C-alpha positions in Angstrom: 6.3 -45.0 7.2 7.4 -48.6 8.6 4.9 -51.4 5.9 1.7 -52.0 7.5 1.7 -55.7 9.8 0.9 -58.7 7.6 -0.1 -61.9 10.3 -1.5 -64.2 12.0 -0.6 -65.8 15.1 -2.1 -69.0 16.8 -1.6 -69.7 20.6 -2.0 -73.1 22.3 -1.7 -73.7 26.1 -4.0 -76.6 28.3 -6.8 -77.0 26.1 -7.2 -73.4 24.7 -6.3 -71.9 21.1 -6.0 -68.4 19.9 -6.3 -67.2 16.6 -5.1 -63.6 15.4 -5.8 -62.1 12.3 -3.0 -59.3 12.0 -3.3 -59.3 8.4 -3.3 -55.2 6.4 -1.7 -53.4 9.6 -4.8 -54.2 11.6 -5.2 -54.2 15.2 -5.8 -58.2 16.2 -8.7 -59.6 16.3 -9.1 -62.7 17.4 -10.8 -64.9 15.0 -10.8 -68.2 17.8 -11.1 -68.1 21.3 -12.3 -72.0 22.7 -11.6 -75.5 22.4 -8.2 -76.0 21.4 -8.0 -76.4 17.5 -5.0 -78.1 17.1 -2.0 -77.7 13.9 -3.3 -75.5 11.7 -1.5 -73.9 8.7 -1.6 -70.8 7.1 -3.5 -71.7 5.1 -6.4 -73.2 7.4 -6.1 -69.3 9.1 -6.8 -67.2 6.3 -9.9 -69.6 5.3 -11.4 -69.7 8.5 -10.9 -65.6 8.1 -12.7 -66.3 5.4 -15.5 -68.1 6.2 -15.7 -65.4 9.7 -16.1 -62.3 6.8 -20.0 -61.5 7.1 -22.6 -60.6 3.9 -23.0 -56.7 3.0 -27.3 -56.1 4.5 -29.6 -53.7 4.3 -28.6 -50.5 6.4 -24.8 -51.5 7.6 -21.3 -50.2 6.6 -20.5 -51.4 2.9 -17.7 -53.1 4.6 -17.9 -56.2 6.4 -17.0 -55.3 10.2 -13.4 -55.8 11.7 -13.9 -56.5 15.5 -10.5 -55.5 17.0 -9.5 -56.6 20.5 -9.1 -53.1 20.5 -12.9 -51.9 19.2 -12.9 -49.5 16.9 -15.4 -47.2 15.7 -14.1 -46.0 12.4 -14.4 -49.4 11.4 -18.1 -49.2 11.6 -18.5 -51.2 14.6 -21.7 -49.4 16.3 -20.9 -51.2 19.9 -18.6 -49.2 22.6 -15.6 -48.2 21.6 -12.4 -49.5 22.6 -10.7 -45.8 23.2 -12.6 -42.7 23.8 -11.1 -39.4 24.7 -9.7 -36.4 22.4 -7.4 -33.5 22.4 -9.6 -30.5 22.6 -12.6 -32.9 20.8 -10.5 -33.2 18.0 -8.8 -37.0 17.5 -11.3 -38.7 18.8 -12.4 -41.7 16.5 -8.4 -42.4 15.5 -7.1 -45.1 13.2 -4.4 -47.3 14.1 -2.4 -49.2 11.7 -0.4 -52.1 13.0 3.3 -52.2 12.0 5.3 -53.7 14.4 4.9 -58.0 16.3 6.8 -59.3 19.0 6.2 -63.2 19.6 7.6 -64.8 22.7 10.5 -62.0 22.9 11.1 -62.0 19.1 10.5 -59.2 16.7 8.3 -60.9 13.3 9.0 -60.0 10.0 5.4 -60.1 9.1 5.1 -57.4 6.1 4.4 -59.4 3.3 1.9 -59.7 0.2 0.9 -62.8 2.2 0.0 -62.9 5.6 3.0 -65.3 8.0 1.1 -67.9 9.8 3.2 -68.1 13.1 2.4 -70.3 15.8 4.6 -73.7 17.7 4.4 -73.2 21.0 4.1 -69.7 21.5 2.5 -67.7 24.9 2.7 -64.2 23.8 2.7 -61.3 21.7 3.4 -57.3 20.9 1.5 -55.3 18.2 2.3 -51.3 18.3 0.4 -49.6 16.1 0.3 -46.1 15.2 -1.9 -42.9 14.5 -0.1 -40.3 13.3 -2.4 -37.8 11.7 -3.8 -38.3 15.5 -0.6 -38.3 17.0 -1.5 -42.0 19.1 0.3 -44.9 19.5 -1.0 -47.7 20.8 1.0 -51.5 22.5 -1.4 -54.6 22.8 0.5 -57.3 24.9 -1.4 -60.7 24.5 -1.2 -63.5 26.4 -1.7 -67.2 27.1 -1.1 -68.1 30.2 -0.4 -71.4 32.4 -3.9 -73.5 32.6 -4.9 -71.6 28.9 -6.1 -68.3 30.3 -5.9 -65.1 27.7 -5.4 -61.9 29.1 -4.9 -58.5 27.2 -3.5 -55.0 27.8 -3.1 -52.0 26.0 -0.5 -48.9 26.3 -1.7 -45.6 25.3 1.2 -43.4 24.3 0.9 -39.4 23.4 2.8 -38.7 20.5 1.0 -35.2 19.6 2.3 -31.3 20.9 -0.7 -31.3 22.6 -2.3 -33.0 25.2 -4.6 -35.5 25.1 -7.5 -36.9 27.5 -8.2 -40.2 28.2 -12.2 -41.1 29.2 -12.1 -44.9 28.4 -10.1 -47.8 27.6 -11.1 -51.1 27.7 -10.5 -54.7 26.1 -13.0 -57.1 24.7 -13.0 -60.4 23.3 -15.8 -61.6 21.0 -17.6 -64.4 22.3 -19.6 -67.1 19.6 -22.9 -66.6 18.8 -24.4 -69.9 21.5 -23.1 -68.0 24.1 -26.9 -66.1 24.5 -26.8 -66.1 28.8 -25.0 -63.9 30.8 -23.4 -64.9 34.7 -21.6 -62.9 37.1 -21.8 -62.0 40.9 -23.4 -59.5 43.0 -23.2 -58.5 46.8 -23.2 -56.5 49.5 -21.2 -56.2 53.1 -21.2 -59.7 54.4 -22.5 -61.3 51.6 -20.2 -61.0 49.0 -20.5 -62.8 45.5 -23.9 -63.9 45.2 -24.9 -65.3 41.6 -26.9 -64.0 39.5 -27.9 -64.9 35.5 -29.6 -64.2 33.4 -30.7 -63.5 28.8 -27.1 -62.0 26.7 -30.3 -59.7 24.7 -30.0 -57.1 22.8 -27.7 -54.4 24.4 -25.0 -54.0 27.0 -24.7 -55.5 30.4 -22.4 -53.3 32.0 -21.3 -53.7 35.7 -19.5 -50.1 37.2 -17.7 -49.8 39.6 -17.2 -46.4 41.1 -16.1 -47.5 44.8 -12.5 -46.7 44.4 -12.0 -50.0 45.2 -13.1 -53.9 43.7 -16.4 -53.7 46.3 -18.4 -56.4 47.7 -21.1 -56.1 44.8 -18.6 -56.3 42.1 -19.1 -58.8 38.7 -15.9 -60.9 39.8 -15.8 -62.4 36.5 -18.4 -61.5 33.6 -19.4 -64.9 32.0 -21.4 -65.9 28.7 -22.0 -69.3 28.0 -24.5 -71.7 26.1 -28.3 -71.6 27.6 -28.7 -73.6 30.5 -24.2 -73.5 31.1 -24.1 -75.2 35.3 -20.5 -76.6 37.1 -19.3 -79.0 34.6 -21.6 -78.6 31.1 -21.4 -76.2 28.5 -19.0 -73.8 26.1 -18.6 -70.5 28.9 -16.6 -67.7 27.9 -15.5 -65.8 31.6 -13.7 -62.0 31.8 -12.6 -60.4 34.8 -10.8 -56.9 35.3 -7.5 -57.0 37.1 -7.9 -53.8 38.8 -8.4 -52.4 42.1 -9.7 -49.4 41.8 -13.0 -48.1 39.3 -13.2 -50.5 37.0 -15.9 -52.0 34.4 -16.9 -55.2 33.0 -18.8 -55.5 30.5 -21.2 -57.7 28.0 -22.4 -56.2 24.3 -24.6 -58.1 22.0 -25.6 -55.4 18.3 -28.8 -55.9 15.8 -26.0 -57.1 13.8 -25.9 -60.4 15.6 -22.3 -59.7 16.9 -21.2 -59.7 20.8 -18.8 -59.2 22.5 -17.4 -59.3 26.5 -14.7 -56.8 27.8 -13.9 -54.4 30.4 -10.8 -52.3 31.3 -10.2 -49.6 34.7 -13.2 -47.0 35.1 -11.6 -43.2 34.3 -13.1 -40.2 36.9 -13.4 -37.5 34.3 -10.0 -35.8 33.1 -8.2 -38.2 35.4 -6.0 -38.8 32.7 -4.2 -36.5 30.6 -1.6 -37.6 28.3 1.1 -34.6 27.9 3.4 -34.8 25.2 4.9 -38.1 25.6 3.1 -39.3 28.7 1.4 -43.2 28.4 -1.2 -44.5 30.1 -1.0 -48.9 30.9 -4.9 -50.6 31.3 -5.1 -53.3 33.7 -4.9 -56.8 32.3 -8.4 -58.3 30.7 -8.0 -61.8 32.2 -10.3 -64.1 29.4 -11.0 -67.9 30.7 -12.4 -70.8 28.4 -14.2 -73.8 29.6 -16.8 -76.3 29.0 -18.8 -75.7 32.7 -18.5 -73.1 35.3 -15.1 -75.4 37.2 -12.9 -75.6 33.8 -13.3 -71.2 33.8 -12.2 -71.7 37.3 -10.0 -73.5 36.9 -7.8 -71.7 34.5 -7.6 -69.0 36.5 -6.3 -71.8 40.0 -3.6 -72.8 37.3 -2.6 -69.0 36.5 -2.2 -67.8 39.9 -0.3 -71.4 41.9 2.1 -71.2 38.2 3.4 -68.0 40.0 6.9 -68.0 41.7 5.3 -66.1 44.5 1.9 -68.3 45.0 2.0 -69.3 48.6 2.2 -73.0 49.4 0.0 -74.9 49.9 1.4 -76.0 53.6 -0.4 -72.6 55.5 -0.3 -71.5 58.3 -3.2 -72.3 61.0 -4.3 -68.6 61.7 -6.1 -67.1 65.3 -7.8 -63.3 65.0 -7.9 -61.8 67.7 -10.4 -59.8 66.8 -14.0 -61.7 67.8 -12.2 -62.1 71.0 -11.2 -58.5 72.3 -12.4 -56.2 70.3 -10.6 -53.2 71.1 -9.8 -53.7 74.3 -5.9 -54.6 74.1 -4.4 -55.4 77.3 -1.7 -57.5 77.8 -2.9 -60.7 80.0 -6.4 -61.5 78.5 -3.8 -61.5 74.9 -1.2 -63.7 76.0 -3.8 -66.0 77.4 -5.5 -66.0 73.8 -1.8 -66.7 72.8 -1.1 -69.6 75.0 -4.4 -71.8 74.4 -4.1 -71.4 70.6 -0.6 -73.0 71.1 -1.9 -75.8 72.1 -4.9 -76.5 70.4 -1.9 -76.3 67.7 -2.8 -72.6 66.0 0.7 -71.4 63.9 0.4 -68.1 63.3 -1.2 -65.2 65.8 -2.6 -62.2 64.4 -3.5 -58.5 66.3 -6.1 -56.6 64.9 -7.2 -52.6 65.2 -6.6 -51.5 69.0 -2.9 -51.4 68.6 -1.7 -47.7 68.1 -2.3 -44.3 68.9 -5.4 -43.3 70.8 -7.1 -45.9 68.3 -9.5 -47.3 71.6 -12.6 -47.4 69.1 -13.9 -46.4 65.7 -13.7 -42.7 65.6 -9.9 -41.5 66.3 -6.4 -42.5 66.3 -6.2 -44.2 62.3 -3.5 -43.4 61.0 -1.3 -42.6 63.3 1.1 -45.5 63.3 2.6 -45.4 66.5 2.4 -48.6 68.9 0.4 -46.9 71.9 2.4 -46.0 74.7 -0.8 -45.8 76.6 -2.2 -49.6 76.2 1.4 -50.6 75.2 3.9 -49.5 77.6 6.7 -51.6 76.6 6.1 -51.7 73.6 4.6 -54.8 71.5 7.2 -56.8 72.6 6.0 -58.8 75.3 3.4 -59.9 73.0 5.2 -60.8 70.0 7.9 -62.5 71.8 5.7 -64.8 73.9 3.5 -66.0 70.3 7.7 -66.1 68.5 8.0 -69.0 71.7 5.1 -70.8 71.4 6.3 -71.8 67.8 4.3 -69.4 65.8 4.1 -66.3 64.0 2.8 -62.8 64.3 0.7 -60.7 62.5 -0.1 -57.4 62.9 -3.5 -54.9 61.3 -3.0 -52.1 59.9 -5.3 -49.9 57.5 -2.3 -47.1 55.6 -4.9 -45.7 53.0 -7.1 -44.8 55.6 -7.4 -41.6 58.3 -10.0 -40.7 61.6 -9.5 -36.4 60.9 -8.8 -37.1 65.1 -5.5 -37.8 64.3 -1.9 -37.0 64.9 -1.6 -36.9 61.0 -4.6 -35.7 60.2 -4.5 -32.7 63.0 -0.9 -32.1 61.1 -1.5 -32.6 57.3 -5.5 -31.9 56.4 -4.5 -31.5 52.9 -3.7 -35.5 52.7 -7.3 -36.0 52.8 -8.6 -36.9 49.9 -11.4 -34.5 49.1 -12.6 -32.3 46.6 -15.5 -29.4 46.0 -13.9 -27.4 48.9 -15.8 -29.9 51.3 -14.7 -33.1 53.1 -16.2 -36.5 51.7 -19.3 -37.8 53.5 -18.0 -39.8 56.0 -18.1 -43.7 56.2 -17.1 -45.8 59.8 -16.3 -42.6 60.9 -13.0 -42.0 59.0 -11.4 -40.8 55.4 -9.2 -41.4 52.8 -5.7 -40.4 53.1 -4.3 -39.6 49.2 -1.0 -41.6 49.3 -1.0 -39.6 45.5 0.3 -37.0 46.8 4.5 -37.6 47.0 4.7 -36.8 51.2 2.1 -38.4 52.0 3.2 -41.7 51.0 6.6 -41.4 51.5 5.0 -40.9 55.1 3.0 -43.8 56.0 5.2 -46.1 54.1 7.9 -45.2 56.5 5.6 -45.3 59.1 5.4 -49.1 58.6 8.6 -49.8 57.5 9.5 -48.6 61.3 7.6 -50.9 63.0 7.9 -54.4 60.7 11.9 -53.6 61.4 11.1 -53.5 65.2 9.4 -56.3 65.3 9.4 -59.9 64.3 6.5 -59.3 61.9 5.8 -61.9 59.5 2.3 -61.1 58.7 0.2 -58.2 57.4 -4.1 -57.5 58.1 -4.2 -55.5 55.4 -7.4 -53.0 55.7 -9.3 -50.6 53.8 -12.9 -49.8 55.0 -14.7 -47.5 53.2 -15.9 -46.7 49.7 -14.1 -44.1 48.0 -16.4 -40.5 47.5 -15.6 -37.7 46.3 -11.9 -38.4 46.3 -9.7 -35.9 44.7 -6.3 -35.1 44.6 -4.1 -31.9 43.8 -4.4 -29.7 42.4 -8.1 -27.7 42.4 -9.5 -31.4 44.1 -9.3 -33.1 40.2 -10.1 -37.1 41.0 -7.7 -39.2 42.4 -8.6 -42.9 42.6 -6.5 -44.0 39.6 -3.3 -41.6 40.7 -4.6 -43.5 44.8 -4.4 -47.5 43.4 -1.5 -47.2 41.6 0.4 -45.1 44.7 -1.7 -48.7 46.5 0.8 -50.9 44.0 4.0 -48.8 44.6 3.8 -49.1 48.3 3.1 -53.0 48.4 5.7 -53.7 45.4 8.0 -51.1 48.2 6.9 -53.5 51.6 7.5 -56.4 49.6 11.2 -56.3 48.3 12.1 -54.4 51.1 10.6 -57.6 53.3 10.9 -60.7 51.1 8.8 -63.4 53.5 6.3 -61.0 54.6 2.9 -62.4 54.1 0.2 -59.5 53.6 -3.9 -60.5 53.7 -6.1 -57.6 51.9 -9.1 -57.1 53.7 -11.6 -54.5 52.7 -14.6 -54.0 54.5 -14.4 -57.7 54.3 -14.2 -59.5 50.6 -14.3 -56.1 49.0 -11.2 -56.0 47.6 -11.0 -59.8 45.7 -9.4 -59.1 42.1 -5.7 -60.3 40.3 -4.6 -57.0 41.1 -4.0 -57.0 44.7 -3.4 -60.3 44.2 -0.4 -59.9 42.2 1.6 -58.0 45.5 -0.7 -60.2 48.5 -1.5 -63.8 49.8 -4.7 -64.6 50.4 -7.4 -62.0 50.6 -10.6 -62.6 53.8 -13.6 -63.6 51.8 -16.5 -61.3 54.0 -16.4 -60.4 57.6 -19.3 -62.2 58.2 -17.6 -65.9 59.6 -21.3 -67.5 59.4 -21.0 -70.4 58.0 -24.2 -70.7 56.4 -23.1 -67.5 54.9 -19.9 -68.8 54.2 -20.7 -71.6 51.8 -22.2 -69.5 49.2 -19.4 -66.9 49.4 -16.9 -69.5 49.1 -18.4 -70.9 46.4 -18.5 -68.0 44.8 -15.2 -67.0 45.4 -13.4 -69.2 44.3 -14.5 -68.7 40.4 -12.2 -66.5 40.4 -8.9 -67.8 43.1 -8.2 -71.1 45.0 -9.3 -71.7 48.0 -5.4 -71.5 49.5 -6.0 -67.4 49.2 -9.3 -67.5 50.9 -9.1 -66.3 54.5 -11.9 -68.6 56.0 -12.1 -68.7 59.7 -14.2 -70.8 62.7 -15.9 -68.4 64.4 -17.6 -69.0 67.8 -21.0 -70.2 68.4 -23.0 -67.1 68.0 -22.3 -65.8 64.8 -20.9 -61.9 65.1 -22.6 -60.2 62.4 -25.8 -62.8 61.7 -26.6 -63.6 65.5 -27.1 -66.7 64.8 -26.6 -70.3 66.4 -23.9 -73.4 64.7 -22.7 -76.8 65.9 -18.7 -76.8 65.4 -19.3 -79.6 63.3 -20.6 -76.8 60.5 -18.3 -73.7 61.2 -15.5 -76.7 61.1 -16.1 -78.3 57.7 -16.7 -75.2 56.2 -13.8 -73.3 57.1 -11.3 -76.3 56.2 -12.0 -75.4 52.6 -10.0 -72.5 52.7 -6.5 -71.1 54.1 -8.2 -72.0 57.7 -8.1 -69.8 61.1 -9.7 -69.1 64.3 -11.3 -65.7 65.1 -12.9 -66.4 68.9 -12.4 -66.1 72.1 -10.8 -69.8 73.0 -10.5 -68.5 77.1 -14.5 -68.9 77.4 -14.4 -72.3 75.1 -14.8 -75.2 77.1 -12.8 -78.1 77.5 -15.2 -80.3 75.0 -14.9 -77.3 72.0 -11.4 -77.4 72.7 -11.2 -80.5 72.3 -12.7 -81.0 69.5 -11.2 -78.4 67.8 -8.1 -79.7 68.3 -9.5 -82.9 66.2 -10.4 -80.2 63.1 -6.8 -78.6 63.3 -5.4 -81.5 62.9 -7.0 -82.9 60.3 -6.9 -79.9 58.4 -3.1 -80.3 58.6 -3.2 -83.7 57.3 -5.2 -83.2 54.2 -4.0 -79.3 53.5 -1.6 -80.2 50.8 -5.0 -82.2 49.1 -7.5 -79.4 50.7 -5.2 -76.4 49.2 -3.3 -77.4 46.4 -6.3 -80.2 44.4 -8.7 -79.1 41.8 -11.9 -77.4 42.5 -15.0 -79.1 41.8 -18.5 -78.0 42.5 -21.5 -80.3 42.4 -24.8 -79.6 39.9 -27.6 -80.2 42.0 -30.9 -79.9 41.1 -32.5 -79.3 45.4 -31.3 -76.1 46.9 -31.0 -77.7 50.0 -27.4 -79.1 49.2 -24.8 -77.8 49.1 -21.6 -79.9 47.2 -18.3 -79.5 46.5 -15.0 -81.1 47.0 -11.2 -80.9 45.9 -9.2 -83.5 43.6 -6.0 -84.2 43.6 -4.3 -83.7 40.6 -3.5 -87.1 40.0 -7.2 -88.2 40.8 -4.9 -90.5 43.6 -7.9 -89.4 46.1 -10.6 -86.7 46.8 -12.5 -84.6 49.6 -16.1 -84.2 49.0 -18.6 -82.0 51.0 -22.3 -82.0 51.3 -23.5 -79.8 53.2 -26.7 -79.6 54.6 -27.8 -75.9 54.2 -31.7 -76.0 54.1 -35.1 -78.4 54.8 -35.8 -80.4 51.3 -39.1 -81.3 50.4 -38.4 -84.5 50.6 -37.2 -86.9 52.6 -34.1 -88.2 50.5 -32.1 -87.1 48.6 -31.4 -89.8 47.1 -27.7 -91.1 45.5 -25.5 -88.0 45.3 -22.8 -88.7 42.6 -19.0 -87.8 43.4 -17.6 -86.5 39.9 -14.2 -85.3 38.4 -12.5 -89.4 39.9 -10.9 -91.5 37.3 -13.9 -93.8 35.5 -10.6 -96.0 34.9 -10.0 -96.9 38.5 -11.6 -98.4 41.9 -11.7 -95.4 44.8 -12.7 -96.5 48.4 -15.5 -93.7 50.0 -15.0 -93.1 53.4 -17.1 -90.9 55.8 -14.8 -89.5 57.6 -16.7 -88.0 61.4 -14.0 -85.7 62.8 -15.5 -84.3 66.7 -19.2 -84.7 66.8 -20.9 -86.4 64.6 -23.8 -83.8 63.1 -27.0 -83.7 64.6 -29.8 -86.2 62.9 -27.4 -88.1 61.3 -28.8 -91.5 60.0 -26.3 -93.3 58.1 -26.8 -95.7 54.8 -26.0 -99.3 55.5 -22.8 -98.9 52.4 -21.7 -96.3 55.6 -20.6 -99.6 57.3 -21.6 -98.3 60.9 -24.3 -99.0 63.2 -25.6 -97.4 66.1 -23.9 -97.7 69.4 -27.7 -98.6 71.4 -25.6 -99.7 74.6 -24.7 -96.1 75.6 -27.8 -94.1 73.7 -29.6 -93.0 76.7 -27.1 -92.2 78.3 -26.1 -89.3 75.4 -30.0 -88.9 75.3 -29.6 -87.6 78.6 -26.5 -85.4 78.2 -28.0 -83.9 75.6 -25.4 -85.3 73.3 -25.4 -86.8 69.6 -25.5 -90.4 68.9 -22.3 -92.2 68.9 -21.6 -94.9 65.8 -19.6 -98.3 65.7 -18.5 -100.1 62.8 -19.9 -103.0 61.5 -17.2 -103.7 59.5 -13.1 -104.0 59.8 -13.0 -100.9 57.3 -16.1 -98.0 56.3 -17.1 -97.1 53.6 -17.3 -98.7 50.0 -15.0 -99.7 47.7 -15.7 -98.9 43.3 -15.1 -97.8 40.1 -14.9 -93.9 39.5 -17.1 -94.4 36.4 -19.6 -96.2 38.8 -19.1 -93.5 42.1 -18.9 -90.2 39.6 -22.1 -91.4 37.7 -24.4 -93.5 39.5 -23.1 -92.1 42.9 -23.8 -93.1 46.7 -27.1 -92.9 49.2 -26.9 -89.6 51.0 -27.2 -89.1 54.6 -29.6 -87.2 56.1 -28.3 -84.5 58.4 -29.9 -81.7 59.8 -29.8 -78.3 58.3 -26.5 -76.7 58.8 -24.3 -80.0 59.2 -21.8 -81.0 56.5 -20.6 -84.5 55.6 -17.1 -85.0 54.3 -16.5 -87.9 52.5 -12.3 -89.1 50.8 -12.1 -91.4 48.3 -9.1 -93.1 47.8 -7.6 -94.9 44.8 -7.0 -98.8 45.5 -5.2 -99.5 42.8 
């Protein structure tokens, strides 16, 4: 038998240290995950391990309990075990012995009598462990990625002769006792990612996703932090499971005082059954540490931006025609819409649901991915050709995982519909789920998509997914099939991307119901929500950015009356909200007035001028105690400039909000702060003196009769003020009141 491992490993990146104990053949345990500790000697790490060993007190096991990245029941850990499963009731509590360590691709000899310290510029390690009696081997991968993001993954292999049923395999990271408050997200369709906070008490805070997709109510990132942590203050540890199917996030505190945060895939009964030699690999569990929620978020953002496939900040301004025409696909109106969009500066045109088969409404045609000859007698060529002639990219809507029973494919292959128990699942949006886990079904859908992509000049796919997976059984005998469906989806996206490397894909799932780092390994943006009401989007975009940067968030300007809420908003609010994501339009521009088109052109021009900052800057969200204000900004990585948004989302109980701070600026530099008025001035605007503006009283009466907001003229050579970054960040500037549901923008530019 190979000798047990005996090593310590220190990973360091971007102000974070992770110290791992692999002594005595044990699975790796996190000794420290948090602020950078600097260079450590083997004696330092040994002392860290030694000083963390707890006392033996009454009514616990007689050996100190050691919590590994995959917590083990045999150690006396009384919380959730990392591995649950059995071989017909046996081998249910394995004891793994670690025997092999590979660090940054190089195997480490680490079986001496004293632990070896492996440090110095490391980023990843793999640990192999096994239990010969249980007939199981385990491979643990642990990485510290760009931006200081910790991630781990486990691979379990059945080395026995009999099948092993895997019920659960989750990973977890310990968090220190100062972390006594939990924060995660919830939500619903049309109002995704609603924040919620609670005490971290004894017991388990369990967030299970059983929808077969990530879900509008997903935890997204589960945080544990010091009580009262905010965007800018307080240590916080957050975890995210990068998986697009059923999943688990949890935080657990034991009566012994130990506490962990973790998660993994949620497996349905009997879903993963490992035959001899088979293996199962968990999703990545991502961990982000920071002082304040913003630093936690920025680590996720930096990890994503460091990927070779990450899109450029020069994201094309997009129009999607759904809220303009819905299912009414008539060539001439769609051509007119393309003409208007191109005139305004739009760069991508997306044709939504309704172009294929018998799909004239929600009830039929889904799954028949052939251009409808009834609606498009010449195919999509007249529209695609004109769109590309106008200098825009062309995009197309698909929903490949779903099917209407009233479709050619469902009539020909009813066995391809996911089901169990000899019955069909309850319908949702009049549709069922196509079983991509069946090879013939997978091939049929793949080939249909490839045929469309091969025939037309398509640069973009809006990939939709409009129902939860209920009774999602697969052959044979209707066994659970969510795991296989999710894996097949990933494989399909990978195949499409490999065959069409320039193609961009958007993940849309009833809006924002599939937002996770698993889907984003294969797609280029997510649709935040089907609700484009800017009042709702202020919150949804604010919290979606806890995981992903703005360039991956689809953010559209809708018509004046919201499709989902019925609210009416000025263009200022709609546009000033949408520019902090990947900007698009969802509006029948043929019906827009000349004044609206002119103002929309201003906003598109503004966006193009600043999108390198908007979509590549560092996120900063402002902590302000008055709930009537939602404030945030983006800062250039070199702190040379920043763009801030102050959104009035309600009426305050006071008349004036006082000074508003501009955090994040370099305290040693001087900045010029300029108010940016794009298009019509926000309703109710009363500029403070520092703006250097005055009311244009000469036109006041004329504007009043015309129902227009007041005009302003500069009273100085250049409006705004110049101050040190220290003053702007710590003292701030007097607020300019506006009516609710309006936004003010400020540009801060370094002058030295």
